[in-house]
C-alpha positions, 0 to 999 in steps of 0.5 A: 145435402142435409146438415153438415155436422160430420166433423163432430159425430162419432161413427164406427166403421163396419162391414156390410156383412155386419148387417146380415140379418138386418132390415134397413130403411133406405132413403130412396132419393138419397141413394138414387142420386148417388147412383146418378152421380157415381155410375157414369162414363169416364167423361161424366156421361151417364149410362144410357140406353139406345133411346138416350134415356139415363139408366144409371139409377136402374143399374145402381138399384139392380147391382147394389141390391144384389150385393146387399141381398146376397149378404142377407140384408133386407132393404126397404126403399122409402120415397119422398113425398111433398117437401115442407114449404121451408125447403123450397129455397134449398130446392131452388138453390140445388137446381141452380147448382145443377144447371151451372154444373151442367154448363161447366161439364160441357165446357170441360168436355169441349176443352178435353178436361175429362177429370173436371168433366167427370166431377162437374157431371156428377154435380149435375145429376137430376132425378125426375118423376119418370126415373122415380117411377122406373125405380119403383117398378124395378124394385117391385119386380125384385120383390123389395118393398117401397114405401111412399112417405107423405113428406120427407123420406128420411123422416119416414125412414127415421121414424120406422127405425125409432119405432123398431119397425126396421133396424136402421136408416140408411142415408148419407145425410145426418138429418136422420139423427135429427129426425130421431133415427137411433141407428144411421148407416152411411155408405150402404148404397155406395162402393169404391171411392167417394167423390169430393172432399176427402176422396177416401174409400166409401166404407160403411159406417154406423152412427148411434144416436144415443152414443152421439148425444152422450159424446156431445153432451147434448139432447136431441132437441139441442142437436136440432138447435145446433143444426139450425145454427149451422144450416139445414135444408130448411134454413141458411144458418148463421154465417161463420158458424160451423158444427164445433162453434154451434156445439159450444154455443148451445152447451153454453146457452142451452137453446137457440133462442138464448144463443140468438139473444146473447150473440145477436143472431137472427134465425128465422122459423125456429119453432117450425123447423123444430117441428119438422125434425121433432114431429115429422109428417110420417105415415103408419099406413104401410106394410113391410112385405118382401116377395120372391122376385119376378126374375123373368119380368126383371130380365124383360124389363131391363133387357127389352126396355133399357138394353141391359145385358141379360147375362149380367141381370141373371147373374145379379138375380142369382146373387139375390137368390143366394141371399134369400136362401140365407134369410130363410135359414135365420129366425124372424127375431134376427131381422130386428 
């Protein structure tokens, strides 16, 4: 979910082709949840194999990466580790929302309301350890590197971007900016039309941290303080405070402590949340190595294990091959 500051953050629409020759660290859980939510039957039922196992995540990873690689984009998937303890309430709340959405989905199906069923089904998406392991195995077969973060995957991806180890972080959440990603790409792993509010086309967007801070006339530290007023994955925020009001208060008072003192608010764990965003738990023990895909292995894995069409898988692999040929024609300094 992340912090809701979309209304005040300037973003530039781009094309996927604009990212050709770039290395992008993708928030893996964020992307996989998108696949699980979007890649479904008209009534909301996820794609499944003959054993009843969900395969929407594998379909998304296979075919979306084919498009990215065909355009010369080098993806890296960063997986979440242990979440901060302050996130436990958010995780519990999300689980409750998914359980309730699943109940509403079943009710809508019984009533023949396929549109409501589809919406509720997408909200009920769950990602378990088996799906994570399957995703990592497929990415390994495709020659796409996976990085295991010690904490938040988005924090790890953002740290890699800030240090210049990759060109940008890809996530739907604006938390990447709070974690220090100087470039954030949104709508990289989605296509078609977005679900929910707005419902417009999912056009890739580029957000530059420095440009956003300049436009808002705040520092990154103040942006984190604003986020705490609005609400983050680690605190509820202040009731009735949206991003515009939070911006006004921080610019007026300077920091969240002064805002709370002058306005009579109570925000808990301020210093700990600052540390989560400004000094995140990250790893430096990783390597970014792409390899040639194990085409026969990928085909066998998806076809024999999950009933994928061999023709479709091989077609996607050919697209990846086109992209890899394009990559080889570019000089190394173009990747960063």
